[in-house]
C-alpha positions in Angstrom: 0.0 0.0 0.0 1.4 3.4 -1.0 0.4 6.5 0.8 1.1 9.5 -1.5 1.5 11.7 1.6 4.5 9.8 2.7 7.9 11.2 1.6 9.7 9.1 -1.1 12.6 8.6 1.4 10.3 6.5 3.5 10.2 3.7 1.1 13.2 1.3 1.4 15.6 0.9 -1.5 16.2 -2.6 -2.9 19.6 -2.8 -1.1 17.9 -1.7 2.1 15.4 -4.5 1.9 18.1 -7.0 1.1 20.1 -5.7 4.1 17.1 -6.1 6.4 16.5 -9.6 5.2 20.1 -10.5 5.8 20.6 -8.7 9.1 19.7 -11.8 11.2 22.3 -13.9 9.4 24.9 -11.1 9.7 24.4 -10.7 13.4 24.7 -14.4 14.0 27.9 -14.7 12.1 31.2 -14.8 14.0 33.2 -11.6 14.0 36.0 -12.0 11.4 39.6 -11.5 12.4 41.3 -8.3 11.4 42.0 -7.8 7.7 45.5 -8.7 6.5 47.3 -6.8 3.7 49.6 -8.6 1.3 51.7 -7.4 -1.6 50.5 -9.5 -4.6 52.7 -7.8 -7.2 55.7 -5.6 -7.5 56.3 -3.5 -10.6 59.6 -1.6 -10.3 59.6 0.0 -6.9 55.8 -0.1 -6.7 54.2 -2.7 -4.4 50.6 -3.4 -5.4 48.6 -4.6 -2.4 45.5 -6.6 -1.6 43.4 -6.6 1.6 42.3 -10.1 2.6 39.3 -10.6 4.9 38.7 -14.1 6.1 35.7 -15.3 8.1 36.4 -16.5 11.6 36.3 -20.2 12.1 38.2 -23.3 11.0 41.2 -23.3 8.6 39.5 -25.2 5.8 39.8 -23.9 2.2 37.1 -21.3 1.5 35.6 -19.8 -1.7 36.9 -16.4 -2.6 35.2 -13.2 -3.7 37.6 -10.7 -5.4 36.2 -7.2 -5.2 37.5 -4.6 -7.7 37.0 -1.0 -6.6 35.5 1.7 -8.7 36.8 5.1 -9.6 36.9 5.4 -13.4 40.2 3.6 -13.4 41.8 6.9 -12.3 41.2 6.9 -8.5 40.0 4.9 -5.6 41.5 1.9 -3.8 41.1 -1.3 -1.9 39.8 0.7 1.1 36.5 1.2 -0.7 35.5 -2.3 0.3 35.4 -1.3 4.0 31.8 -0.1 4.0 30.5 -2.1 1.1 27.7 -4.5 2.0 29.3 -7.3 -0.1 32.1 -7.6 2.5 29.9 -8.6 5.4 27.4 -10.5 3.2 30.1 -12.7 1.7 32.1 -13.1 4.9 28.9 -14.3 6.6 28.4 -16.8 3.8 31.9 -18.2 4.5 33.8 -16.5 1.6 37.2 -15.0 1.9 36.8 -11.4 0.5 39.8 -9.9 -1.2 40.1 -6.2 -2.3 43.1 -5.8 -4.6 44.5 -2.5 -5.7 45.5 -2.0 -9.4 47.6 0.6 -11.1 45.6 3.7 -12.1 45.3 5.7 -15.3 46.5 8.0 -16.8 50.0 6.9 -15.5 49.2 3.3 -16.3 47.7 2.2 -19.6 44.7 -0.2 -19.8 46.9 -3.2 -20.7 48.9 -2.7 -17.4 45.7 -2.5 -15.4 44.4 -5.7 -17.0 47.8 -7.3 -16.3 47.2 -6.5 -12.6 43.8 -8.2 -12.7 45.3 -11.3 -14.2 48.2 -11.3 -11.7 45.9 -10.9 -8.7 44.0 -14.0 -9.7 47.2 -15.9 -10.4 48.6 -14.9 -7.0 45.4 -15.9 -5.2 45.4 -19.3 -6.9 49.1 -20.0 -6.3 49.7 -18.4 -2.9 46.2 -18.1 -1.4 45.7 -21.7 -0.3 48.8 -21.5 1.9 48.6 -17.9 3.0 44.9 -17.5 3.9 43.1 -20.7 2.9 41.7 -19.7 -0.5 40.1 -22.4 -2.6 41.5 -21.8 -6.1 38.7 -23.8 -7.7 36.0 -21.5 -6.2 36.7 -17.9 -7.1 34.2 -15.2 -7.9 34.6 -11.5 -8.6 32.6 -8.4 -8.2 33.0 -4.7 -8.6 31.2 -1.4 -9.2 31.7 1.1 -12.1 35.3 0.7 -13.2 35.5 -2.4 -10.8 32.5 -3.8 -12.7 34.4 -3.3 -15.9 37.4 -5.1 -14.4 35.0 -7.9 -13.3 33.9 -8.3 -16.9 37.6 -8.3 -18.0 38.3 -11.0 -15.5 35.5 -13.1 -17.0 37.2 -12.8 -20.4 40.9 -12.8 -19.6 41.4 -14.8 -16.4 41.9 -18.5 -16.9 40.3 -20.5 -15.5 37.4 -18.0 -15.4 35.7 -17.0 -12.1 32.7 -19.1 -11.4 30.5 -16.0 -10.8 30.7 -12.3 -11.6 28.6 -9.6 -10.0 28.8 -6.3 -11.9 27.4 -3.1 -10.4 27.1 -0.3 -12.9 30.1 -1.6 -15.0 31.0 -0.4 -18.4 29.4 -3.0 -20.7 26.9 -5.7 -20.3 
């Protein structure tokens, strides 16, 4: 029932409804340990880092969500995951959530940014099982805006491909 006298801000957004439905699951979840930052690639003197969030609990191998930050490929960073609902949602579902940085334009060309995406997945598959319990056979990725574009790039360029991709306002379809 819609009351036209109610302000538009009264009606919840889709993400708000999803958050309300998931709130009981999130409050029951164990509090994850602090995030750990790793250098996944070094180019010259530049260390390219990734923040790794692992759910609390046993040490078994877990599926991975790689979250690519937005920012038009010219700004932003891995810190953008901190307040994103995907982090808590996927941690509560038992995923390891990884937020890698990538080199930014215009100093870096698109081919270099794509190389960072490919290298992040290679690093997670090779080093992730031993460093933080990543299951290399169960990797998904997500991102918004430029991160959505990089998610689509990962679906095309990364071998083997991620098993799922979630694109929020990415360039392309």
